[in-house]
Each structure stands twice: as structure tokens, then as C-alpha cells.
C-alpha positions in Angstrom: -63.4 1.5 -4.6 -66.5 2.3 -6.7 -66.4 1.6 -10.4 -68.0 5.0 -10.9 -65.7 7.1 -8.7 -66.1 10.3 -10.7 -69.9 10.0 -10.8 -70.1 9.3 -7.1 -67.9 12.4 -6.4 -69.9 14.7 -8.6 -73.2 13.5 -7.1 -71.9 14.0 -3.5 -70.7 17.5 -4.2 -74.0 18.4 -6.0 -76.0 17.2 -3.0 -74.0 19.4 -0.7 -75.0 22.6 -2.5 -78.2 24.5 -2.2 -79.6 26.8 -4.9 -79.0 29.8 -2.7 -75.3 28.8 -2.4 -74.8 29.3 -6.1 -77.1 32.3 -6.5 -80.1 30.4 -8.0 -83.7 30.6 -7.1 -85.3 27.5 -5.7 -88.5 26.2 -7.4 -90.7 23.2 -7.2 -90.6 20.3 -4.7 -87.1 18.9 -4.2 -87.1 15.1 -3.7 -83.4 15.1 -2.9 -81.0 17.4 -1.1 -78.9 19.8 -3.1 -78.9 21.0 -6.6 -80.6 19.2 -9.5 -78.5 17.8 -12.3 -80.1 20.3 -14.7 -79.0 23.2 -12.4 -75.4 22.0 -12.3 -75.4 21.6 -16.1 -76.7 25.2 -16.5 -74.1 26.6 -14.1 -71.3 24.7 -15.9 -72.6 25.5 -19.4 -72.7 21.8 -20.4 -75.5 19.7 -21.9 -77.8 18.3 -19.2 -77.8 14.8 -20.8 -74.0 14.8 -20.9 -73.8 15.7 -17.2 -76.3 12.9 -16.4 -74.1 10.5 -18.3 -71.1 11.7 -16.2 -72.9 11.0 -12.9 -74.2 7.6 -14.1 -70.7 6.5 -15.3 -71.7 6.2 -19.0 -69.2 9.0 -19.7 -66.0 8.8 -17.7 -63.4 11.0 -19.4 -64.5 14.6 -19.6 -62.1 17.2 -21.0 -60.1 19.5 -18.8 -62.3 22.4 -19.9 -65.5 20.5 -18.7 -63.8 19.6 -15.4 -62.9 23.2 -14.8 -66.4 24.3 -15.6 -67.8 21.7 -13.2 -65.3 22.8 -10.6 -66.6 26.4 -10.8 -70.3 25.2 -10.7 -69.8 22.9 -7.7 -67.5 25.4 -5.9 -64.6 22.9 -5.8 -61.4 24.2 -4.2 -58.0 23.4 -5.6 -57.6 20.1 -3.8 -61.1 18.9 -4.8 -60.6 19.9 -8.4 -57.3 18.1 -8.6 -59.1 15.0 -7.1 -61.7 15.2 -9.9 -59.0 15.3 -12.5 -57.4 12.2 -11.0 -60.7 10.4 -11.0 -61.3 11.3 -14.6 -57.8 10.3 -15.7 -57.4 13.7 -17.3 -54.3 15.8 -17.3 -55.0 19.1 -15.6 -54.8 22.2 -17.8 -51.6 24.2 -17.3 -52.4 27.2 -15.1 -50.1 29.2 -12.8 -51.0 29.0 -9.2 -52.0 32.4 -7.7 -48.9 34.1 -6.4 -48.6 35.2 -2.8 -45.5 36.8 -1.4 -46.7 37.4 2.2 -45.2 34.8 4.6 -47.7 33.6 7.2 -46.9 34.4 10.9 -47.1 30.6 11.7 -44.4 29.9 9.1 -42.2 32.7 10.5 -42.6 31.1 14.0 -41.6 27.7 12.5 -38.4 29.2 11.0 -37.5 30.9 14.3 -37.9 27.5 16.0 -34.7 26.4 14.1 -32.1 28.6 15.9 -29.2 26.3 14.9 -29.8 26.1 11.2 -30.5 28.7 8.5 -34.1 28.7 7.2 -35.7 31.1 4.7 -38.6 31.3 2.3 -38.3 32.1 -1.4 -40.8 32.4 -4.2 -40.6 31.3 -7.9 -38.4 34.3 -8.8 -36.0 33.5 -6.0 -36.9 36.5 -3.9 -36.1 35.9 -0.2 -39.4 36.6 1.5 -38.4 35.8 5.0 -35.5 34.3 6.9 -34.6 33.4 10.5 -31.7 34.9 12.5 -29.1 32.3 11.3 -30.1 32.8 7.6 -29.8 36.5 8.2 -26.3 35.9 9.5 -25.4 33.5 6.7 -26.3 36.1 4.0 -24.9 39.1 5.9 -22.1 39.6 3.2 -24.9 40.7 0.7 -26.4 44.2 0.8 -29.3 43.6 0.4 -29.9 39.9 0.7 -33.1 40.1 -1.3 -33.0 37.8 -4.3 -30.7 34.8 -4.9 -30.3 35.5 -8.6 -29.4 39.2 -8.1 -27.0 38.2 -5.3 -25.3 35.6 -7.5 -24.8 37.7 -10.6 -24.8 41.4 -9.6 -23.6 41.6 -6.0 -19.7 41.6 -5.8 -19.9 39.4 -2.7 -21.4 36.5 -4.8 -18.2 35.5 -6.6 -16.4 34.9 -3.3 -19.4 33.6 -1.2 -20.4 30.9 -3.7 -17.3 28.7 -4.0 -18.6 26.9 -7.0 -19.9 30.1 -8.6 -20.4 28.7 -12.1 -22.5 25.8 -10.8 -24.5 28.1 -8.6 -25.1 30.5 -11.5 -26.3 27.6 -13.7 -28.6 26.4 -11.0 -30.1 29.8 -10.4 -30.9 30.3 -14.1 -32.3 26.8 -14.4 -34.7 27.6 -11.5 -35.9 30.8 -13.1 -36.4 28.9 -16.4 -38.7 26.5 -14.6 -40.7 29.4 -13.2 -40.9 30.8 -16.8 -42.6 27.6 -17.9 -45.0 27.5 -15.0 -45.9 31.2 -14.9 -44.8 32.8 -18.2 -46.8 36.0 -17.5 -45.2 36.7 -14.2 -44.3 40.5 -14.3 -41.7 40.1 -11.5 -39.9 37.4 -13.5 -39.9 39.6 -16.6 -38.5 42.5 -14.7 -35.8 40.4 -13.1 -34.7 38.7 -16.3 -34.5 42.1 -18.1 -32.3 43.5 -15.3 -30.0 40.5 -15.1 -29.7 40.3 -18.9 -28.8 44.0 -19.2 -26.2 43.9 -16.4 -24.7 40.4 -16.6 -23.3 38.8 -19.8 -23.0 35.5 -17.9 -26.6 35.5 -17.1 -27.6 36.4 -20.6 -25.6 33.5 -22.0 -27.0 31.0 -19.5 -30.6 32.2 -20.0 -30.3 31.5 -23.7 -29.3 27.9 -23.0 -32.8 27.2 -21.8 -31.7 24.7 -19.1 -34.6 23.8 -16.8 -34.2 22.4 -13.3 -35.9 22.6 -9.9 -34.1 22.8 -6.6 -31.9 19.8 -5.9 -30.3 18.5 -2.7 -26.7 18.9 -3.7 -24.3 20.3 -1.1 -23.7 24.0 -1.1 -20.1 25.1 -0.7 -19.9 28.6 0.7 -17.1 30.9 2.0 -18.3 33.3 4.6 -15.9 36.2 5.4 -16.5 35.9 9.1 -16.3 32.1 9.7 -14.6 30.7 6.6 -15.7 27.7 4.4 -19.1 26.1 4.9 -20.4 22.9 3.4 -24.2 22.7 3.8 -26.9 20.4 2.5 -30.5 21.5 2.3 -34.1 20.5 1.9 -36.7 22.6 0.1 -40.4 22.2 1.0 -43.4 23.6 -0.9 -45.6 25.8 1.3 -49.0 24.2 1.0 -51.1 27.3 1.7 -49.0 29.6 -0.4 -48.4 28.2 -3.9 -45.1 29.2 -5.3 -43.4 29.6 -1.9 -40.7 27.2 -0.7 -39.2 26.8 2.7 -35.5 26.1 2.4 -33.6 24.7 5.4 -29.8 24.4 5.4 -28.0 21.8 7.5 -24.4 21.1 8.5 -23.1 17.7 9.4 -23.2 17.4 13.2 -19.8 18.1 14.9 -18.3 19.0 11.6 -16.2 22.2 11.0 -19.2 23.6 9.2 -21.4 23.0 12.1 -18.9 24.8 14.4 -18.7 27.7 12.0 -22.5 28.0 11.9 -22.6 28.2 15.7 -20.3 31.2 15.5 -22.3 33.1 12.9 -25.4 34.1 14.9 -23.6 35.8 17.8 -21.3 37.5 15.4 -24.2 38.9 13.4 -26.0 39.9 16.6 -23.0 41.9 17.8 -22.7 43.6 14.4 -26.3 44.7 14.6 -26.1 46.2 18.1 -26.4 50.0 17.9 -23.2 51.9 18.6 -23.5 53.9 21.8 -22.6 57.6 21.5 -19.3 58.6 23.0 -19.5 61.3 25.6 -16.5 63.4 26.6 
């Protein structure tokens, strides 16, 4: 690997941009492709000599603010900017990723491709954005099955459905606290916390404990009114093209009582959802 990796990266990205790409007028004879160093410095609002030292490797540790400015000037996407931070050995500035609650059609198709296991998508505030048929059946005791925190603390079904209710409640609050640190100005989080604090003393007490934790892989112990006890493990995957979304997939041990109970859920739920035919005399 080059000893001047950051400089090589900046030079390559500069050469890939034309003045018209960044809204600048082109002037004079250009001996090399792309923008001039002086033009990048102007776009980023940094000293031209300082930028030259960056490319030449005489300055190797720009601040996060300088890297952000260069990222805007060079039209770096999120992956390219993160790469520049790594090359510079600089910690990225804390910034919330843009929120997006729409679940892509391709992800919905992927979830539907798991007919034998519950799969659903949540955001940082634990809103359930999409779910497959078996997840729909799993959460059928809740009305509505819209947000895991609300379902845990405010829906009467939660106390029975989550066998280890106290543990589930602590986990939910710790997840929300993590979101509060990553995205403190999230209006949906503020609204949810206010509602839960007003309506649930248990939530209010746990929220004041300031416990922070992301999703773990500990087994879920559930009690479904239609099929009885369920012990499920799960995996949570970040959705790469939608920052803040997670795909959660539950899994039962093959040939276990929980697996047999899961296999009964989908047809039960489908039967329940069939419209009732009118009775004619």
C-alpha cells in the first residue's frame, strides 16, 4: 500500500471531476484531467497550500471538519468519505444518518422468501416498518403491532406475550437510549418517549437509568395465545441502503416444540383473516 494513501485518494478523486461537475467555469489550458488543486481548495474553503501538502503527504492528519469540507468539494458519497476518514486516521464527526422509513420492495421480497421464520424491519425508534406473513402471525395478539416499545409497555397483551417481561422492557429502553445518543434530535423518538413516560411508570423509571445497549442475540421467550410457549433466537442485520433500519429474523431450533408451534401459526392467522361470508336465509 502507498505511504501516501490519503494523498493518492484525494488526487484520484480530484482528477475524476470536471469544473462543470461542480458548477465552476473552466479557464486556461488544463495540463491534467480533472480539477486543479486550487479549485478544490476554493470549493472546500481551505488554504491552497494546505491542500497541496495533503496531496503530497506532507500533511497527513486533517481534522474531521476539513475532511467533511473536502468530501463536499469532491462529491464523496458516505462510503468514500468514511474511507477518507480511515486513511487520515481521524475519528468521524458524530452525525445522525438520514432517516428513511420506507422499506424497499426488494427487501420486502426477501422477507417473504422466508415463509417458515418470522422476519420484520424496524427503525431506531423500534417502529415495525414491514413484516412477513409469519411475523404478522407471531405479533397477532397486539392491536396494532406497530412499535415494539409501545407493545411492551402499553398494550395489555405485552405482559403475557413476553415471558421475561422485565428483561424485555429493559432491553427496549436500552435500545431507545442508544438511538437517543446517535440521533438526539429525532422528533419521533421525542414523541415516543413522552408518550411512554406519561403512560407507563415502569418506562419512566427505566428511562432515567440511562442504560444503553444495542440488539443482542439472546433467546426470546414468548407465549402466544394460539400456540403456546416459543423460544426463539434471532439475528439483526443493518439495512445498508437505508441507515437506521434493521432486518430482524427469528429462528426456532429445528424439530423443537417451538418450531412445530411456528409451523401452526401461519395457517391459523390466515384462517383468522379470511372474510366472513354473509349468512343467507
